[in-house]
C-alpha positions in Angstrom: -15.1 1.8 8.0 -11.7 1.5 9.7 -9.8 4.7 10.3 -6.6 4.9 8.1 -3.3 4.8 9.9 -1.9 8.2 10.5 1.2 9.4 8.8 3.7 10.5 11.4 5.0 14.0 11.3 8.7 14.5 10.7 9.7 15.0 14.3 7.8 11.8 15.3 9.5 9.9 12.5 12.9 11.2 13.6 12.2 10.1 17.2 10.9 6.7 16.0 14.2 6.2 14.0 16.2 7.0 17.2 14.1 4.5 19.1 14.6 1.9 16.4 18.4 2.4 16.6 18.4 2.1 20.4 16.3 -1.1 20.3 18.6 -2.6 17.7 21.7 -1.8 19.7 20.3 -3.3 22.8 19.2 -6.4 20.9 22.7 -6.8 19.4 24.4 -6.4 22.7 22.0 -8.8 24.4 22.4 -11.4 21.6 26.2 -11.2 21.9 26.1 -11.5 25.7 23.8 -14.5 25.6 25.1 -16.1 22.4 21.7 -15.8 20.6 21.4 -16.6 17.0 20.0 -14.2 14.4 16.8 -16.2 14.4 16.6 -15.8 18.2 16.9 -12.1 17.9 14.3 -11.9 15.1 11.9 -14.1 17.2 12.3 -11.8 20.2 11.8 -8.6 18.2 8.8 -10.2 16.4 7.2 -11.0 19.8 7.8 -7.3 20.8 6.1 -6.0 17.6 3.2 -8.4 18.1 2.7 -7.2 21.7 2.9 -3.5 20.6 0.4 -4.1 17.8 -2.0 -5.8 20.2 -1.6 -2.9 22.7 -2.4 -0.3 20.0 -5.4 -2.3 18.8 -6.7 -2.7 22.3 -7.0 1.1 22.6 -9.6 0.9 19.8 -7.7 3.4 17.6 -6.8 0.8 14.9 -7.9 -2.6 13.7 -5.4 -5.4 14.6 -5.5 -6.9 11.0 -4.7 -3.6 9.5 -1.9 -3.0 11.9 -0.3 -6.4 11.2 -0.6 -5.8 7.5 1.1 -2.4 8.0 3.9 -4.1 10.0 4.5 -6.7 7.3 4.8 -4.0 4.6 7.1 -1.9 6.8 9.2 -4.9 7.6 9.7 -5.7 3.9 10.6 -2.1 3.1 13.1 -1.9 6.0 14.7 -5.3 5.2 15.1 -4.6 1.5 16.4 -1.1 2.1 19.0 -2.2 4.7 20.0 -5.3 2.6 21.0 -2.9 -0.3 23.1 -0.7 1.9 26.9 -1.3 1.7 28.4 -3.2 4.6 31.6 -2.0 6.2 33.6 -4.5 8.1 
């Protein structure tokens, strides 16, 4: 039986949120500098997530299939949550 994915503690969740914000800012700056489309940015970030999932699975801690399922669920939650936020221009 596969080991369930651990729930991060609050301090890890806070640090993960900071990392996500930093990655996003770098991606936006790079996209602007090199005139990348939104799809280009999504493709690059997807490649990064795939590489990270493979690296975690290689450690033997978690199954790759479960990790990718988790990523899809988290991606949907993040996208829907961010889409609903008001945009300020």
